[in-house]
ZAVO-260112 format. One record per residue: residue number from 1; residue in three letters; x, y, z of N, C-alpha, C, O in turn. Coordinates in steps of 0.2 Angstrom, whole numbers. Atoms other than C-alpha are relative to their C-alpha. Example, Ala and Ser with C-alpha at 12.3 -4.5 7.8 and 13.67 -1.06 7.14 Angstrom:
! ZAVO-260112
> 1; ala; 4; -6; 0; 62; -22; 39; 4; 6; 0; 9; 5; 3 .
> 2; ser; -4; -6; -1; 68; -5; 36; -4; 5; 3; -1; 11; 4 .
***
This chain:
! ZAVO-260112
> 1; unk; 8; 4; 1; 81; -27; 92; -5; 3; 4; -4; 3; 10 .
> 2; unk; 5; -2; -3; 66; -20; 97; -6; -7; 0; -8; -11; -4 .
> 3; unk; 4; 5; -4; 54; -30; 107; -8; 2; 2; -9; 6; 6 .
> 4; unk; 6; -3; -3; 35; -28; 109; -5; -6; 2; -1; -11; 3 .
> 5; unk; 4; 5; -3; 20; -40; 116; -6; 1; -4; -6; 7; -4 .
> 6; unk; 9; 1; 1; 1; -42; 109; -3; 0; 6; -1; -3; 12 .
> 7; unk; 7; -1; -6; -13; -39; 120; -7; 0; -4; -7; 2; -10 .
> 8; unk; 6; 2; 2; -30; -44; 117; -6; 8; 4; -8; 9; 10 .
> 9; unk; 2; -5; -5; -41; -27; 120; -9; 0; -5; -11; 2; -10 .
> 10; unk; 8; 0; 3; -62; -30; 116; 2; -8; -4; 4; -13; -1 .
> 11; unk; 1; 6; 5; -63; -44; 100; 8; 4; -4; 10; 0; -9 .
> 12; unk; -6; -1; 2; -46; -34; 95; 7; -3; 1; 6; -8; 4 .
> 13; unk; -7; 2; -2; -27; -39; 96; 3; 8; -2; 2; 11; -7 .
> 14; unk; -3; -8; 3; -16; -23; 99; 6; -2; 2; 8; -6; 6 .
> 15; unk; -7; 2; -1; 2; -22; 97; 3; 7; 1; 1; 11; -3 .
> 16; unk; -4; -8; -1; 12; -6; 102; 6; 0; 0; 11; -3; 3 .
> 17; unk; -9; 0; 4; 26; -1; 93; 6; 5; 2; 5; 11; 0 .
> 18; unk; -3; -3; -2; 40; 4; 101; 4; 8; -2; 5; 8; -8 .
> 19; unk; -4; -5; 3; 50; 21; 99; 7; -3; -1; 8; -7; 2 .
> 20; unk; -8; 3; 1; 69; 17; 92; 3; 6; -3; 3; 9; -9 .
> 21; unk; -5; -6; 1; 81; 32; 95; -5; 5; -1; -2; 10; -5 .
> 22; unk; 5; -4; 3; 66; 43; 92; -2; 0; -4; -7; 4; -4 .
> 23; unk; 4; 3; 3; 59; 36; 79; -5; -4; 0; -4; -10; 3 .
> 24; unk; 4; 3; -1; 42; 31; 78; -6; 2; -4; -6; 8; -7 .
> 25; unk; 5; -2; 6; 26; 31; 68; -6; 5; 2; -9; 5; 7 .
> 26; unk; 3; -5; -3; 16; 45; 66; -7; -1; 3; -10; -5; -1 .
> 27; unk; 7; 1; 0; -1; 46; 76; -6; 1; -4; -6; 7; -7 .
> 28; unk; 6; 1; 5; -18; 43; 67; 1; 2; -7; -1; 5; -12 .
> 29; unk; -2; 1; 7; -9; 38; 53; -5; -8; -2; -4; -13; 2 .
> 30; unk; 3; 7; 2; -20; 23; 44; 4; -6; -3; 9; -3; -6 .
> 31; unk; -4; 6; 3; -12; 8; 38; -3; -4; -4; -9; -3; -4 .
> 32; unk; 1; 3; 4; -15; -5; 26; 2; -6; 4; 8; -6; 4 .
> 33; unk; -1; 8; -3; -13; -23; 35; 1; -5; -4; -2; -6; -9 .
> 34; unk; 0; 5; 5; -6; -37; 26; 3; -3; 4; 8; -1; 7 .
> 35; unk; -3; 5; -4; -4; -53; 34; 3; -6; -5; 0; -8; -10 .
> 36; unk; -4; 8; 4; 9; -68; 26; -2; -5; 2; -6; -6; 7 .
> 37; unk; 2; 4; -2; 7; -83; 26; 7; -4; 5; 6; -9; 8 .
> 38; unk; -7; 1; -3; 25; -85; 34; -2; 3; 7; 2; 2; 11 .
> 39; unk; 1; -4; -6; 17; -75; 50; 2; 6; 1; 4; 8; 7 .
> 40; unk; -4; -6; 3; 24; -59; 43; -8; 5; 1; -13; 4; -2 .
> 41; unk; 4; -6; -1; 13; -43; 48; 4; 4; -2; 10; 4; 0 .
> 42; unk; -2; -6; 3; 15; -29; 37; -5; 6; 0; -11; 6; -1 .
> 43; unk; 5; -8; -1; 10; -10; 39; 2; 4; -5; 7; 8; -5 .
> 44; unk; -4; -5; 3; 10; -1; 26; -5; 7; -1; -11; 8; -2 .
> 45; unk; 6; -6; -2; 3; 18; 27; -2; 1; -6; 0; 0; -12 .
> 46; unk; 5; -1; 6; -11; 23; 17; 0; 6; -2; -2; 11; 2 .
> 47; unk; 1; -7; 4; -11; 38; 6; -4; 0; -1; -8; -5; 0 .
> 48; unk; 5; -1; 4; -23; 47; -3; 0; -4; -8; 5; -7; -10 .
> 49; unk; 0; 0; 8; -27; 45; -23; 5; 4; -3; 3; 10; -3 .
> 50; unk; -3; -3; 1; -12; 51; -29; -1; 3; -7; 3; 7; -9 .
> 51; unk; 1; -4; 5; -20; 56; -45; -8; 4; 0; -12; 6; -5 .
> 52; unk; 6; -3; -1; -35; 63; -38; -2; 7; 1; -8; 10; 2 .
> 53; unk; -1; -9; -1; -29; 82; -39; 0; 2; -7; -2; 7; -7 .
> 54; unk; -2; -1; 6; -26; 83; -57; -5; 2; -4; -11; 1; -3 .
> 55; unk; 5; -1; 4; -35; 90; -70; -3; -6; -6; 0; -11; -7 .
> 56; unk; 4; 7; 4; -45; 78; -82; 6; -1; -7; 8; 4; -9 .
> 57; unk; -5; 3; 4; -33; 69; -95; 7; 2; 1; 12; 1; -3 .
> 58; unk; -8; -2; -3; -17; 76; -85; 4; -7; -2; 9; -7; -5 .
> 59; unk; -6; 5; 0; -10; 60; -85; -3; -6; -4; -3; -12; -3 .
> 60; unk; 1; 4; 9; -15; 53; -104; 8; 0; -2; 12; 4; -3 .
> 61; unk; -7; 3; 5; -2; 44; -112; -2; -1; -7; -6; -5; -8 .
> 62; unk; 0; 3; 7; -2; 42; -130; 1; -5; -1; 6; -7; 0 .
> 63; unk; 2; 7; 1; -8; 26; -136; 9; -2; -6; 10; 1; -12 .
> 64; unk; -6; 1; 4; 12; 20; -144; -1; -5; -6; 2; -7; -11 .
> 65; unk; 1; 7; 4; 2; 5; -151; -5; 2; -9; -6; -1; -14 .
> 66; unk; 4; -1; 5; -9; 13; -163; -1; -1; -5; -6; -2; -8 .
> 67; unk; -1; 0; 6; -1; 13; -178; 0; -7; -3; -1; -9; -9 .
> 68; unk; -4; 5; 1; 3; -3; -178; -6; -6; -3; -12; -4; 0 .
> 69; unk; 5; 5; 1; -8; -18; -185; 2; -8; 2; 7; -11; 1 .
> 70; unk; -2; 6; -3; -11; -35; -177; 1; -4; -6; -2; -3; -11 .
> 71; unk; 0; 7; 5; -6; -50; -187; 5; -5; 5; 9; -3; 8 .
> 72; unk; 0; 4; -2; -5; -68; -182; -2; -1; 5; -7; 1; 6 .
> 73; unk; 5; 2; -2; -10; -76; -167; -2; 5; 5; -6; 4; 10 .
> 74; unk; 5; -6; -6; -14; -59; -157; -7; -1; -1; -11; -1; 4 .
> 75; unk; 8; 1; 4; -30; -60; -170; -3; -6; 6; -1; -11; 6 .
> 76; unk; 5; 7; -1; -43; -71; -160; -6; 2; 0; -10; -3; 1 .
***
């Protein structure tokens, strides 16, 4: 089990992540921080927009429901 300690740096709290047999986070990586009610802190690596590089309508899917007519309670 790896153990680290938080410290105050200005108005921020800094937690140093130790290496685990050569495994360690990349430097200059941005993370999304999620604070849970049970005091768990989760770091999720931030990635770019996966749909940002495609051509227009490249990710379009045909509407499988377009030929169905609504009937019953779904008509409001």
